[in-house]
N, C-alpha and C positions, 0 to 999 in steps of 0.2 A: 756189773761187777761190783760186789760189796767187799772192798778191801779193808781189812783192819790189822793193826799192828798191836801185839800184846807181848808181855814178858813171857818167856818160856816157862813151862812146867815139866815136871819129871815124866809125865805120861806122853810127852812129845818125842821120846827117844826113838821110837820106831820110824816116825816120819823123818826125823833128822838123819837116821841111818840110811833110809831110802834116798833122800836127797843127796847125801854124800856119795852114794853109789851111782845114782843115775846122772847127777849133774857135775860131780867132781871126779868121778872115776875111782873113788876110794872104796876098797873092800874092807871097811872097818867092821869087825864083829859086833853084833847087837849088844853082847855083854860088855864090850869095851865102851861103847857109846853110853850105855846105862851107867856104868861106873863113873865115867868122866862127867856126865851130866849131873849126877848126884853131887860131885865135888864142886862143879861150876855154880850150880844153883845155890849152894850153901856158902859161897864165898862172895862177900860184897865187892871184891875187886873185879868181879866178872859180871857181865850181863849177857843174857840171851834174849833176843827179840825174835818173835815168830810172826810171819805174815799169813793171814788166813783170808780166804775168799769163800764166802758162804759156809763158814766153819771148817773148810778144808785147808790144811797146812800146805802152803805153796812156796814157802821160803823161810830162811832164817839168817840171822847174823849173830855171831859170837864176838864179843869185844871184851877187853880187859884193861886194867890200869897199866900204863907204861911209864915207869919211873926210871930215870937215867941221870947219870952225872953229867951227861953231854948236852942235854936240852931240858926245857921245862916239862913238867908232868903233862902227859897226853893220854888219850885213850888209843888203844891199838885194836884194829879189826883183825881178828884171828881167822875167821871164816865167814864167807857169804855165799849162800847157795839159793837159787831160785829155780823152780821147775821150768823146764824149757817151754812148756805150754804158756807160761806167764812172763817170759823174758820180753823185754822191750815194751812193757805195759805200765811201768812206774813202780812195780813192786820193790825192786832193788833200791831204788831211790828213796822210797819210804823207809826201808830198813836202815839205810845209811842215815837218814834224817833222825831216826830214833837214837842211834849212837851219838850223833852230833848234839842232840838235845841233852842226853845224859852227860856228855862232855861239858856242855855249857852249865848245866845244873850243878856240876861238881867243880867248877872253876878250872877245868883242864885247859891247857893252852891250845888244844886242837885235837885232831884225830889223825892217826897215821895208819898205814897198811903196807903190806908187801904184795906185789902182784908178780906172778910168774913171767919170765922172759917171753914165753911163747903165747901168753894170754893177751894178744893184741886187742881183741874186742873188749876185754875187761879193762885194760888200761885206758882205752878210748872212753869207756863209760865213766871211769873214775875221773878222768880229765874233765868230762862234761859236768861232773858234780863239783868241780872246783879244786880237785886234788892235783898236785904237781910234784914232780920229782926230778932231781938233777944228778942222780948217781945210779950206777948199775952195781949190783953186788951179787955175790953168790952166797946162799945160805948153806952152811955146813953143819953137820951134826954127827955125833957119835952116840949110838944107841946101846944102852945096857939092858938087854931083854930080860936077863935073870933078876934085875933089880926092880923091875916094874911091878907095882902092886895095885 
């Protein structure tokens, strides 16, 4: 297994859309992924790292700057997806490591993420990577569909 981690590029959008569908159950239209990826790749506050095995994309992690009045600057993992064929093989750990290196290189205080309440396996994985959390929260949102461009 020849695993490598690289920064994402625009032409990765189809693979990312597929991973979102198959591994996260998200039916995001290809056009939406394309538009979002274009914005993310051109914004230095965001990073996209892609895992490849023998040139095939098998996972990705999207992270961004997290600035708050409540805690020191950190990096925030927005999404992490790995093909089920390659889960439990170290791919996700290498993607997390890429974000952690970016955090250290930019003098961030650490890395944060939100894991769904039902994602027990994911939380177990994050704990094994040294992440801890002491509070439960509900993420609420109000969507303005007509305002999205």
